[in-house]
Each structure stands twice: as structure tokens, then as C-alpha cells.
Residue, then its C-alpha position, 0 to 999 in steps of 0.5 A: d043890529v040886524y040880529k036883534r029884534q028878529r027871530w032866527t032858526s037853524t036846522r041841523s038835521q031832521s030831528e034837531a033844530f034851534a030858534i033864537q031871539i035877541t032883544q034890544a034890551g040885551r036878553f035872549r030866548l033860545v029853544h033847542v029841539k032834538s028828537g021831539k024834546s024841546t029845551a028853552s033857555e033865557g038870559a043875558a046876551v052881549l054882542k060886541g063886534n062879531r062876538l056873541s056871549l049868551s049867559a043863561d039865567r039857569g045853566f050855561n054860558r056860551n061864546f060864539k063868533i057871528s057873521q052875516s051872510a045875507g040880510d036874512r041869514f047869519e052863521l053862528v060858530v060855537l067857541n070853546s073856552k080856548g076860543d076854538a070853533t066846535a060847531k057851526l049853525d046857519f040861521k035864517r030869519a024865522k017866518y013864524p013867531m017864537n012862543 
């Protein structure tokens, strides 16, 4: 899968951004930065078709719909418990390593 083994970033505004990496082993690392404060989460990632599920080791479980828009970009739609879209993030391949 193109989403795995890559680092991806999404900028929502000048003060909010996300970075994610999904491994071949089915793990993820997600960093969220908002107003200069960062939060990092790690856990299990399951990609089935165009659905991505993230289950953090501590905290959240989230489901997403994912679609490839180009080889270096994809769209991630956040789904609520009913499967309705609540937000959209446009990710592009990162040009720097994720710490």
C-alpha cells in the first residue's frame, strides 16, 4: 500500500497540523500540533479497502475513509460512529523525518 512505509503531513491552518506514519507491521504514529502544543499517539492501524481504522495504545479509536488523489497525496475523511463524515484532511508525502 502506498500509505504504508511513508510519512505524511496535513496542514489545516497556520496553527494546526498533523503528521502520520503507518508501518507495514500495522502500527501508526500520529502527531497533532495545535497552537504550538503537540500530542503524539501510537497504536494499531488496519487498512481494508478504502477504510482506515486507528486504535491508539492509550486513548482514541478512529475510523476514516481514505482516497488516493495522486502518488504523493491522499485525502483522509474522519468518520463518526455512524459512518458519517465529520472532517477532511488532505495529506501529502512529508519531506522530513518524523521524530
